[in-house]
C-alpha positions in Angstrom: 0.0 0.0 0.0 1.2 3.5 -0.8 2.1 5.6 2.1 1.5 9.4 2.4 5.3 10.0 2.1 5.4 8.1 -1.2 2.4 10.0 -2.5 4.0 13.4 -1.8 7.4 12.5 -3.2 6.6 14.0 -6.7 4.9 17.1 -5.3 7.9 19.5 -5.9 8.0 18.7 -9.6 4.4 19.7 -10.3 3.6 22.2 -7.6 4.6 25.1 -9.7 1.9 24.5 -12.3 -0.9 23.6 -9.9 -3.9 25.9 -9.7 -4.7 27.6 -6.3 -8.1 26.0 -6.2 -6.5 22.5 -6.5 -4.0 23.5 -3.8 -6.8 24.5 -1.4 -8.9 21.4 -2.2 -5.9 19.1 -1.7 -5.3 20.6 1.8 -9.0 20.3 2.7 -9.1 16.7 1.6 -5.8 15.7 3.3 -7.0 17.2 6.6 -10.5 15.6 6.3 -12.3 18.9 6.1 -14.0 17.4 3.0 -15.0 13.8 3.6 -17.2 11.5 1.6 -17.0 10.2 -2.0 -19.8 12.5 -3.4 -18.5 15.6 -1.6 -15.0 15.1 -2.8 -16.1 14.5 -6.3 -18.4 17.6 -6.3 -15.6 19.8 -5.0 -13.1 18.4 -7.4 -15.3 19.2 -10.4 -15.9 22.7 -9.1 -12.2 23.2 -8.8 -11.8 22.0 -12.4 -14.2 24.8 -13.5 -11.7 27.3 -11.9 -8.8 25.6 -13.6 -10.5 25.6 -17.0 -11.6 29.3 -16.7 -8.0 30.5 -16.0 -6.4 28.2 -18.6 -4.7 29.6 -21.7 -3.7 27.4 -24.6 0.0 27.8 -25.7 0.6 28.9 -29.2 0.8 26.2 -31.9 -1.1 23.6 -29.8 -4.8 22.8 -29.7 -6.8 23.1 -26.5 -8.1 19.5 -26.9 -4.6 18.1 -26.8 -3.0 20.4 -24.2 -5.8 20.8 -21.6 -6.0 17.1 -20.9 -2.2 17.0 -20.0 -2.7 20.2 -17.9 -5.5 18.6 -16.0 -3.4 15.5 -15.4 -0.9 17.6 -13.5 -3.7 18.9 -11.3 -4.9 15.4 -10.7 -1.5 14.1 -9.8 -1.2 16.8 -7.1 -4.7 16.1 -5.9 -3.7 12.5 -5.3 -1.0 13.6 -2.8 -3.8 14.5 -0.3 -5.7 11.2 -0.5 -6.1 8.5 -3.1 -8.9 9.3 -5.6 -12.3 7.8 -4.9 -14.1 5.7 -7.5 -16.5 8.5 -8.3 -13.7 11.0 -8.8 -12.0 8.5 -11.2 -15.2 8.1 -13.1 -15.7 11.9 -13.3 -12.2 12.5 -14.5 -12.6 9.9 -17.3 -15.9 11.6 -18.3 -14.3 15.1 -18.4 -11.3 14.0 -20.5 -13.7 12.3 -23.0 -15.8 15.5 -23.2 -12.6 17.5 -23.9 -11.5 15.1 -26.7 -14.8 15.3 -28.6 -14.9 19.2 -28.8 -14.5 20.2 -32.5 -11.0 21.3 -33.4 -12.2 24.6 -34.9 -14.0 25.8 -31.7 -12.5 28.9 -30.2 -10.9 28.8 -26.8 -13.6 30.9 -25.1 -16.4 28.7 -26.5 -14.5 25.6 -25.4 -14.3 26.9 -21.8 -18.0 27.8 -21.9 -19.0 24.4 -23.2 -16.9 22.5 -20.6 -18.1 24.7 -17.7 -21.8 24.1 -18.6 -21.1 20.4 -19.1 -19.5 20.1 -15.6 -22.3 22.0 -13.9 -24.8 19.8 -15.6 -22.8 16.7 -14.6 -22.8 17.7 -10.9 -26.6 18.4 -11.0 -27.5 15.2 -12.8 -25.1 12.6 -11.4 -25.0 13.8 -7.8 -27.8 16.2 -6.8 -30.7 14.8 -8.9 -29.5 11.2 -8.3 -29.7 11.8 -4.6 -33.3 13.1 -4.9 -34.3 10.0 -6.9 -32.7 7.7 -4.3 -34.5 9.6 -1.5 -37.8 9.2 -3.4 -37.5 5.4 -3.4 -35.8 4.9 0.0 -38.4 7.0 2.0 -41.0 4.3 1.3 -39.2 2.0 3.7 -39.4 4.5 6.6 -42.7 4.6 8.4 -44.0 6.1 11.6 -42.4 4.4 14.6 -39.8 2.7 12.4 -36.4 1.8 13.9 -33.5 2.5 11.6 -29.9 1.4 12.0 -27.1 3.3 10.2 -23.4 3.6 10.3 -21.2 6.7 10.2 -22.3 9.6 7.9 -23.5 9.6 4.4 -24.8 12.7 2.5 -27.6 10.9 0.8 -28.7 9.2 4.0 -28.6 12.5 5.9 -30.9 14.1 3.3 -33.2 11.0 3.4 -33.7 11.2 7.1 -34.2 15.0 7.0 -36.7 14.6 4.1 -38.8 12.0 6.1 -38.7 14.2 9.2 -39.5 17.6 7.6 -41.4 16.9 4.3 -43.4 13.9 5.5 -43.4 14.6 9.3 -42.7 10.9 10.1 -41.8 10.0 13.7 -39.0 7.3 13.8 -35.9 6.2 15.7 -32.4 6.1 14.4 -29.6 4.1 15.9 -26.3 5.7 14.7 -23.3 3.3 15.0 -19.9 5.1 14.9 -16.2 4.3 15.0 -12.7 5.7 15.0 -10.8 7.6 13.8 -13.1 10.3 12.4 -16.3 9.6 14.3 -18.4 10.8 11.4 -21.6 9.6 13.1 -21.4 12.7 15.3 -21.9 14.9 12.3 -25.1 13.0 11.4 -26.3 13.1 15.0 -25.7 16.8 15.2 -27.7 17.4 12.0 -30.7 15.3 13.0 -30.8 16.4 16.7 -32.8 19.6 15.8 -35.8 17.5 14.7 -38.2 16.7 17.5 -39.8 13.8 15.6 -36.5 11.9 15.3 -35.4 9.9 18.4 -31.6 9.5 18.2 -29.4 6.8 19.8 -25.6 7.1 19.4 -23.4 4.1 20.0 -19.9 3.0 19.2 -19.3 0.0 17.0 -18.2 -2.2 20.0 -21.8 -2.0 21.3 -23.4 -3.1 18.0 -24.4 -6.6 19.2 -26.2 -5.2 22.3 -28.1 -2.6 20.1 -29.3 -5.3 17.7 -30.2 -7.6 20.7 -32.3 -5.1 22.6 -33.8 -3.0 19.8 -36.2 -4.3 17.2 -34.5 -2.7 14.2 -36.7 -2.6 11.0 -34.1 -1.6 8.4 -30.3 -1.0 8.2 -29.4 1.9 5.8 -25.8 2.2 4.6 -24.0 4.7 2.4 -21.5 3.5 -0.2 -18.1 4.5 -1.6 -18.7 2.3 -4.6 -20.6 -0.7 -5.9 -18.3 -3.2 -7.7 -19.2 -5.1 -10.9 -19.8 -8.3 -8.9 -22.4 -6.6 -6.7 -20.1 -6.2 -3.7 -20.4 -3.0 -1.6 -17.2 -1.1 -1.1 -17.5 1.4 1.8 -15.8 2.7 4.9 -14.2 0.2 7.3 -16.8 -1.3 9.6 -19.6 -1.4 7.1 -19.2 -5.2 6.6 -19.5 -5.8 10.3 -22.7 -3.8 10.5 -24.2 -5.4 7.4 -23.4 -9.0 8.5 -24.5 -8.4 12.0 -27.8 -7.1 10.7 -28.2 -10.1 8.3 -27.7 -12.5 11.2 -30.7 -10.8 12.9 -32.7 -11.0 9.7 -32.7 -7.2 9.3 -32.9 -6.0 5.7 -29.8 -4.0 4.6 -30.4 -1.2 2.1 -27.5 0.6 0.4 -28.0 4.1 -1.1 -25.6 4.5 -3.9 -25.5 6.8 -7.0 -24.7 5.4 -10.4 -21.6 7.6 -10.5 -20.1 5.3 -7.9 -20.6 2.1 -9.9 -17.3 0.5 -10.9 -16.3 -2.2 -13.4 -13.6 -3.4 -10.9 -13.8 -6.6 -8.9 -12.1 -6.7 -5.5 -11.1 -10.2 -4.3 -9.5 -9.1 -1.0 -9.9 -6.3 1.6 -6.4 -4.9 1.2 -5.7 -3.9 -2.5 -7.8 -0.8 -2.5 -7.3 0.2 1.1 -5.8 3.5 2.1 -3.1 3.9 4.7 -3.9 6.7 7.2 -2.0 8.0 10.3 -1.8 5.2 12.9 -1.7 7.8 15.7 -5.3 8.7 14.9 -6.4 5.3 16.3 -4.8 6.0 19.7 -5.5 9.7 19.8 -4.6 11.0 23.3 -5.6 14.6 22.7 -9.0 14.5 24.4 -7.3 13.3 27.6 -5.0 16.3 27.6 -7.9 18.7 27.5 -8.7 20.2 30.9 -12.2 21.1 32.0 -13.1 24.6 33.4 -13.1 23.4 37.1 -9.8 21.5 36.7 -8.2 24.5 35.0 -9.3 26.8 37.8 -7.9 24.4 40.4 -4.6 24.2 38.6 -4.5 28.0 38.2 -5.1 28.5 42.0 -2.4 25.9 42.8 0.1 27.7 40.6 -0.8 31.1 42.1 -0.4 29.6 45.6 3.0 28.1 44.7 4.1 31.4 43.2 3.2 33.3 46.4 5.0 30.8 48.6 8.0 31.1 46.4 7.9 34.9 46.7 7.8 34.6 50.5 10.6 32.1 50.6 12.7 34.4 48.3 12.0 37.4 50.6 12.9 35.4 53.7 16.1 34.1 52.1 17.0 37.6 51.0 16.4 38.9 54.5 18.7 36.2 56.0 21.4 36.9 53.5 21.3 40.7 54.4 21.4 40.0 58.2 24.3 37.6 57.7 26.2 40.1 55.6 25.6 42.9 58.3 26.9 40.6 61.0 30.0 39.8 59.0 30.7 43.5 58.5 30.3 44.2 62.2 32.7 41.4 63.1 35.3 42.8 60.8 
């Protein structure tokens, strides 16, 4: 598996020709400010609009031939943040194919306009409208007093639950299962906590068996990173555990996945397409270093007391030193 150090080894060679929007996006992706296959793909395509709008074709070369290579440099830098998702790879192939079929006699400004409109339409059709269609079908499985199990955070599932709560005013319970290192389920819980007709339960993955044992779950909803050509679900680590545990309890498992995430790949093991992260994230000790308000006040008072005692001791020591020096002078 490729480490982060190996990914950034080629950064210096291409950083000089990378667009600022790609630099900003790479930083946000690498620091997990933007998470999720659909979100990363959408932001990448919007960054490509900025790249295309500021692009100028060199003299003696056609845009159709040069722009593809220019985008490849941007993509290479984008890979240094995190490996590309399946949806990002599909979107890149689509964009390069659109560039190649633009007529050779089209002016540069018209090419840019055509590509910008195509990208905006792509985002709307493949992500935004696709999510609405998925919600339309998936909401039929959520009824009043339903008990839903979900894992982590997914944009389409978040929109689905909000649609059922707001548009259809359904009352139901959601059991959110979460895990290290990002604890994405907290994001979903925070979004849904403002709706009175949704009863939330937040649990870590180590309590999954007790949740399934004690709660009569009706459906398990999962998001997807990709659907492979053999029908296998490719998603965040822990999804298989949630899905198989639900199946053992005869709970139907439903996956919400846009066609943009479909892949012609077949994965025979659980290692090949994995991503190496920072191992320190699994044993993060930062929360234990945080001090509460009361503890901080106690520590501050202790420090002030120690400082006062040190001042008294210093004054006493200075007084002794002076008296000793006076006695010595009198003796002489």
